[in-house]
N, CA, C and O of each residue as an XYZ file, in Angstrom:
468
protein
N       0.835     -1.173      0.000
C       0.000      0.000      0.000
C       0.888      1.248      0.000
O       1.886      1.304      0.719
N       0.529      2.223     -0.790
C       1.292      3.459     -0.915
C       0.807      4.471      0.122
O      -0.393      4.710      0.255
N       1.729      5.048      0.834
C       1.377      6.049      1.844
C       1.303      7.432      1.205
O       2.068      7.742      0.292
N       0.399      8.244      1.679
C       0.312      9.629      1.229
C       1.465     10.419      1.829
O       2.034     10.051      2.857
N       1.786     11.506      1.162
C       2.883     12.343      1.627
C       2.377     13.777      1.725
O       1.735     14.276      0.801
N       2.658     14.426      2.817
C       2.230     15.808      3.030
C       3.477     16.683      3.136
O       4.422     16.367      3.859
N       3.454     17.783      2.403
C       4.550     18.737      2.438
C       4.005     20.049      2.982
O       2.966     20.525      2.525
N       4.692     20.634      3.945
C       4.307     21.932      4.495
C       5.349     22.947      4.060
O       6.546     22.755      4.274
N       4.885     24.025      3.448
C       5.768     25.098      3.014
C       5.305     26.367      3.722
O       4.127     26.719      3.677
N       6.251     27.054      4.380
C       5.899     28.266      5.116
C       6.592     29.478      4.514
O       7.728     29.401      4.048
N       5.892     30.576      4.534
C       6.449     31.853      4.067
C       6.917     32.613      5.290
O       6.108     32.958      6.151
N       8.208     32.879      5.381
C       8.777     33.469      6.584
C       9.003     34.983      6.497
O       9.252     35.630      7.515
N       8.918     35.545      5.299
C       9.144     36.979      5.154
C       7.871     37.741      5.463
O       6.774     37.187      5.405
N       8.023     39.010      5.791
C       6.843     39.836      6.041
C       6.358     40.425      4.732
O       7.146     40.926      3.931
N       5.070     40.362      4.528
C       4.459     40.968      3.358
C       3.710     42.214      3.833
O       2.809     42.110      4.666
N       4.074     43.400      3.309
C       3.451     44.625      3.817
C       1.936     44.667      3.634
O       1.247     45.324      4.415
N       1.409     43.995      2.642
C      -0.038     44.016      2.400
C      -0.738     42.790      2.981
O      -1.963     42.694      2.908
N       0.002     41.871      3.545
C      -0.515     40.593      4.040
C      -1.061     39.726      2.916
O      -1.683     38.697      3.179
N      -0.840     40.124      1.677
C      -1.208     39.327      0.498
C       0.082     39.043     -0.258
O       0.896     39.940     -0.477
N       0.258     37.808     -0.646
C       1.452     37.452     -1.403
C       1.254     37.806     -2.868
O       0.130     37.811     -3.372
N       2.365     38.103     -3.551
C       2.276     38.358     -4.991
C       2.639     37.079     -5.744
O       2.972     36.064     -5.132
N       2.573     37.134     -7.056
C       2.802     35.941     -7.876
C       4.189     35.346     -7.637
O       4.329     34.125     -7.554
N       5.211     36.191     -7.525
C       6.568     35.675     -7.312
C       6.705     34.981     -5.960
O       7.395     33.968     -5.848
N       6.053     35.520     -4.938
C       6.104     34.891     -3.613
C       5.375     33.548     -3.629
O       5.870     32.565     -3.079
N       4.200     33.507     -4.260
C       3.493     32.227     -4.401
C       4.324     31.243     -5.206
O       4.363     30.053     -4.895
N       4.972     31.728     -6.216
C       5.787     30.851     -7.061
C       6.904     30.194     -6.240
O       7.136     28.992     -6.363
N       7.583     30.967     -5.418
C       8.644     30.395     -4.580
C       8.095     29.299     -3.671
O       8.735     28.265     -3.482
N       6.912     29.528     -3.109
C       6.296     28.512     -2.253
C       5.921     27.264     -3.051
O       6.173     26.143     -2.608
N       5.320     27.457     -4.222
C       4.953     26.324     -5.075
C       6.182     25.532     -5.501
O       6.181     24.302     -5.454
N       7.224     26.233     -5.914
C       8.450     25.543     -6.332
C       9.020     24.703     -5.198
O       9.374     23.541     -5.402
N       9.110     25.281     -4.008
C       9.660     24.549     -2.858
C       8.810     23.319     -2.542
O       9.341     22.238     -2.289
N       7.490     23.491     -2.560
C       6.605     22.371     -2.259
C       6.657     21.268     -3.298
O       6.705     20.088     -2.953
N       6.646     21.643     -4.563
C       6.694     20.645     -5.640
C       8.017     19.887     -5.636
O       8.035     18.668     -5.808
N       9.127     20.604     -5.441
C      10.439     19.927     -5.392
C      10.514     18.969     -4.211
O      11.022     17.854     -4.338
N      10.007     19.405     -3.065
C      10.036     18.536     -1.879
C       9.137     17.318     -2.071
O       9.523     16.201     -1.727
N       7.955     17.528     -2.611
C       7.014     16.426     -2.809
C       7.550     15.394     -3.796
O       7.391     14.190     -3.592
N       8.184     15.866     -4.861
C       8.708     14.954     -5.886
C      10.112     14.472     -5.564
O      10.636     13.591     -6.246
N      10.726     15.040     -4.533
C      12.109     14.716     -4.178
C      13.035     14.943     -5.370
O      13.835     14.082     -5.735
N      12.900     16.131     -5.965
C      13.693     16.523     -7.132
C      14.343     17.876     -6.877
O      13.805     18.699     -6.137
N      15.491     18.103     -7.486
C      16.191     19.386     -7.327
C      15.648     20.458     -8.269
O      15.696     21.645     -7.945
N      15.139     20.059     -9.418
C      14.660     21.012    -10.416
C      13.130     21.048    -10.415
O      12.468     20.010    -10.393
N      12.596     22.247    -10.439
C      11.144     22.406    -10.400
C      10.470     21.781    -11.619
O       9.456     21.096    -11.479
N      11.020     22.008    -12.811
C      10.424     21.452    -14.024
C      10.349     19.937    -13.975
O       9.351     19.344    -14.385
N      11.401     19.314    -13.476
C      11.421     17.858    -13.345
C      10.363     17.402    -12.344
O       9.685     16.397    -12.559
N      10.229     18.146    -11.255
C       9.225     17.810    -10.240
C       7.822     17.902    -10.817
O       6.997     17.016    -10.595
N       7.546     18.973    -11.560
C       6.220     19.151    -12.156
C       5.911     18.007    -13.102
O       4.824     17.432    -13.051
N       6.865     17.669    -13.972
C       6.627     16.586    -14.945
C       6.497     15.226    -14.268
O       5.825     14.335    -14.787
N       7.131     15.064    -13.121
C       7.036     13.808    -12.381
C       5.664     13.670    -11.702
O       5.119     12.569    -11.617
N       5.119     14.778    -11.226
C       3.878     14.746    -10.448
C       2.604     14.899    -11.275
O       1.560     14.361    -10.909
N       2.684     15.631    -12.388
C       1.484     15.942    -13.161
C       1.603     15.329    -14.547
O       2.509     15.686    -15.300
N       0.707     14.413    -14.900
C       0.801     13.774    -16.213
C       0.517     14.775    -17.331
O      -0.189     15.760    -17.113
N       1.058     14.534    -18.526
C       0.810     15.446    -19.644
C      -0.659     15.454    -20.039
O      -1.386     14.488    -19.810
N      -1.076     16.550    -20.631
C      -2.471     16.680    -21.073
C      -3.097     17.932    -20.510
O      -2.401     18.860    -20.101
N      -4.402     17.953    -20.492
C      -5.143     19.108    -19.984
C      -5.122     19.088    -18.450
O      -5.334     18.047    -17.829
N      -4.865     20.244    -17.859
C      -4.824     20.382    -16.403
C      -5.931     21.340    -15.985
O      -5.982     22.481    -16.444
N      -6.808     20.874    -15.119
C      -7.878     21.723    -14.596
C      -7.524     22.216    -13.217
O      -7.039     21.455    -12.380
N      -7.766     23.498    -12.976
C      -7.542     24.101    -11.663
C      -8.851     24.712    -11.204
O      -9.438     25.527    -11.916
N      -9.314     24.331    -10.030
C     -10.600     24.766     -9.518
C     -10.376     25.659     -8.303
O     -10.216     25.162     -7.188
N     -10.362     26.992     -8.513
C     -10.255     27.879     -7.359
C     -11.594     27.948     -6.628
O     -12.624     27.534     -7.160
N     -11.571     28.466     -5.424
C     -12.808     28.711     -4.690
C     -13.110     30.200     -4.801
O     -12.415     31.018     -4.199
N     -14.133     30.556     -5.558
C     -14.462     31.960     -5.805
C     -15.751     32.399     -5.128
O     -16.252     33.487     -5.411
N     -16.296     31.582     -4.245
C     -17.573     31.918     -3.625
C     -17.504     33.179     -2.762
O     -18.493     33.901     -2.641
N     -16.353     33.443     -2.170
C     -16.205     34.614     -1.299
C     -15.798     35.862     -2.082
O     -15.431     36.884     -1.502
N     -15.869     35.758     -3.389
C     -15.464     36.841     -4.282
C     -14.022     37.213     -3.982
O     -13.231     36.334     -3.640
N     -13.657     38.464     -4.095
C     -12.256     38.852     -3.894
C     -11.847     38.855     -2.427
O     -10.657     38.930     -2.119
N     -12.814     38.773     -1.519
C     -12.501     38.871     -0.094
C     -11.649     37.719      0.408
O     -10.652     37.938      1.096
N     -12.027     36.505      0.074
C     -11.307     35.343      0.597
C     -11.272     34.199     -0.409
O     -11.237     33.033     -0.018
N     -11.282     34.519     -1.689
C     -11.210     33.492     -2.728
C      -9.762     33.077     -2.952
O      -8.835     33.726     -2.466
N      -9.583     31.998     -3.687
C      -8.231     31.597     -4.081
C      -7.599     32.768     -4.827
O      -8.159     33.236     -5.818
N      -6.447     33.248     -4.370
C      -5.843     34.422     -5.011
C      -5.490     34.170     -6.475
O      -4.952     33.121     -6.828
N      -5.801     35.143     -7.307
C      -5.457     35.066     -8.727
C      -3.944     34.901     -8.877
O      -3.485     34.167     -9.753
N      -3.174     35.573     -8.035
C      -1.711     35.487     -8.119
C      -1.210     34.057     -7.903
O      -0.221     33.656     -8.515
N      -1.870     33.294     -7.053
C      -1.494     31.893     -6.832
C      -1.758     31.065     -8.082
O      -0.917     30.266     -8.493
N      -2.914     31.254     -8.679
C      -3.266     30.514     -9.892
C      -2.341     30.906    -11.038
O      -1.914     30.049    -11.812
N      -2.029     32.199    -11.149
C      -1.102     32.654    -12.189
C       0.288     32.041    -12.004
O       0.932     31.647    -12.977
N       0.744     31.964    -10.758
C       2.058     31.360    -10.488
C       2.080     29.889    -10.886
O       3.067     29.413    -11.448
N       0.996     29.163    -10.596
C       0.929     27.751    -10.968
C       0.903     27.592    -12.479
O       1.579     26.717    -13.019
N       0.134     28.424    -13.168
C       0.081     28.370    -14.631
C       1.451     28.656    -15.234
O       1.852     28.013    -16.205
N       2.158     29.605    -14.670
C       3.503     29.946    -15.139
C       4.442     28.750    -14.987
O       5.194     28.426    -15.906
N       4.396     28.100    -13.831
C       5.242     26.917    -13.605
C       4.903     25.800    -14.585
O       5.795     25.143    -15.122
N       3.625     25.592    -14.811
C       3.215     24.522    -15.725
C       3.655     24.801    -17.161
O       4.148     23.900    -17.839
N       3.486     26.028    -17.628
C       3.894     26.332    -19.005
C       5.411     26.238    -19.150
O       5.902     25.767    -20.176
N       6.148     26.671    -18.154
C       7.606     26.559    -18.208
C       8.068     25.111    -18.138
O       9.194     24.797    -18.522
N       7.205     24.229    -17.652
C       7.535     22.805    -17.553
C       7.064     22.020    -18.770
O       7.165     20.793    -18.796
N       6.549     22.723    -19.778
C       6.208     22.062    -21.022
C       4.728     21.924    -21.325
O       4.369     21.415    -22.387
N       3.867     22.357    -20.435
C       2.433     22.295    -20.705
C       2.044     23.458    -21.611
O       2.536     24.574    -21.445
N       1.160     23.193    -22.569
C       0.656     24.260    -23.429
C      -0.303     25.120    -22.615
O      -1.127     24.601    -21.862
N      -0.192     26.438    -22.771
C      -1.050     27.351    -22.006
C      -2.527     27.044    -22.233
O      -3.325     27.145    -21.301
N      -2.900     26.673    -23.449
C      -4.302     26.417    -23.749
C      -4.797     25.098    -23.156
O      -5.998     24.831    -23.153
N      -3.872     24.271    -22.652
C      -4.251     23.040    -21.960
C      -4.476     23.266    -20.471
O      -4.765     22.321    -19.737
N      -4.346     24.500    -20.023
C      -4.583     24.843    -18.622
C      -5.957     25.492    -18.528
O      -6.231     26.491    -19.193
N      -6.815     24.913    -17.698
C      -8.197     25.376    -17.592
C      -8.499     25.710    -16.134
O      -8.422     24.848    -15.259
N      -8.843     26.970    -15.887
C      -9.277     27.413    -14.563
C     -10.797     27.450    -14.616
O     -11.370     28.142    -15.457
N     -11.453     26.717    -13.730
C     -12.906     26.617    -13.824
C     -13.575     26.789    -12.470
O     -12.996     26.516    -11.418
N     -14.782     27.238    -12.537
C     -15.633     27.423    -11.361
C     -17.050     27.079    -11.806
O     -17.268     26.820    -12.990
N     -17.997     27.068    -10.913
C     -19.377     26.717    -11.278
C     -19.937     27.638    -12.353
O     -20.702     27.201    -13.213
N     -19.559     28.911    -12.305
C     -20.079     29.854    -13.295
C     -19.021     30.905    -13.623
O     -18.110     31.163    -12.836
N     -19.165     31.500    -14.796
C     -18.262     32.587    -15.188
C     -18.395     33.770    -14.239
O     -17.412     34.457    -13.959
N     -19.590     34.008    -13.750
C     -19.806     35.110    -12.814
C     -18.942     34.941    -11.571
O     -18.344     35.906    -11.096
N     -18.872     33.713    -11.037
C     -18.058     33.471     -9.844
C     -16.578     33.705    -10.138
O     -15.865     34.282     -9.317
N     -16.117     33.261    -11.303
C     -14.725     33.525    -11.674
C     -14.463     35.024    -11.759
O     -13.466     35.515    -11.230
N     -15.350     35.743    -12.418
C     -15.190     37.200    -12.541
C     -15.219     37.878    -11.174
O     -14.406     38.759    -10.893
N     -16.153     37.466    -10.335
C     -16.251     38.043     -8.992
C     -15.015     37.739     -8.153
O     -14.673     38.500     -7.248
N     -14.350     36.636     -8.450
C     -13.130     36.266     -7.741
C     -11.891     36.967     -8.271
O     -10.799     36.794     -7.730
N     -12.056     37.766     -9.335
C     -10.930     38.522     -9.877
C     -10.277     37.899    -11.090
O      -9.269     38.411    -11.577
N     -10.829     36.803    -11.590
C     -10.253     36.117    -12.741
C     -10.742     36.734    -14.040
O     -11.903     37.127    -14.150
N      -9.854     36.819    -15.025
C     -10.215     37.305    -16.362
C     -10.650     36.113    -17.203
O      -9.916     35.133    -17.332
N     -11.821     36.201    -17.763
C     -12.354     35.090    -18.552
C     -11.659     35.010    -19.904
O     -11.397     36.028    -20.544
N     -11.365     33.783    -20.331
C     -10.758     33.548    -21.642
C     -11.218     32.187    -22.144
O     -10.789     31.151    -21.635
N     -12.088     32.196    -23.138
C     -12.564     30.942    -23.730
C     -11.969     30.745    -25.113
O     -12.434     29.891    -25.867
N     -10.947     31.521    -25.460
C     -10.346     31.431    -26.792
C      -9.405     30.240    -26.881
O      -9.201     29.516    -25.907
N      -8.846     30.052    -28.045
C      -7.892     28.951    -28.234
C      -6.460     29.412    -27.984
O      -5.514     28.693    -28.308
N      -6.292     30.587    -27.420
C      -4.963     31.118    -27.088
C      -4.877     31.412    -25.599
O      -5.755     32.066    -25.035
N      -3.835     30.933    -24.976
C      -3.608     31.235    -23.559
C      -4.367     30.315    -22.633
O      -5.072     29.399    -23.057
N      -4.197     30.594    -21.339
C      -4.869     29.815    -20.303
C      -6.364     30.068    -20.414
O      -6.809     31.212    -20.503
N      -7.135     28.979    -20.407
C      -8.591     29.120    -20.501
C      -9.175     29.308    -19.098
O      -8.749     28.685    -18.126
N     -10.166     30.193    -19.044
C     -10.777     30.500    -17.762
C     -12.226     30.829    -18.004
O     -12.958     31.125    -17.059
């Protein structure tokens, strides 16, 4: 039987706005993915953990911009995935409705170019 593995990543610097930006989220994601995959390179870790193909990301946008999944976190993850070889158009950010995504601060994109949302 395979045991689950939990990785805890902490942000130790002070953020003047108490909100992290995309680069800060990216550093946390990179550290967590490398630790989880037991790899030195982030791209290798991503390819080891996430199979090729379409990747769906489901933020929680019910609280609108007040307490929803930060757009900067989702952007950082999309950036890591595209740099690891995933096509931007194979990344899909979805919620129950477009209104919830918009209320959460996400820009809608249903085109065949870029991350779909």
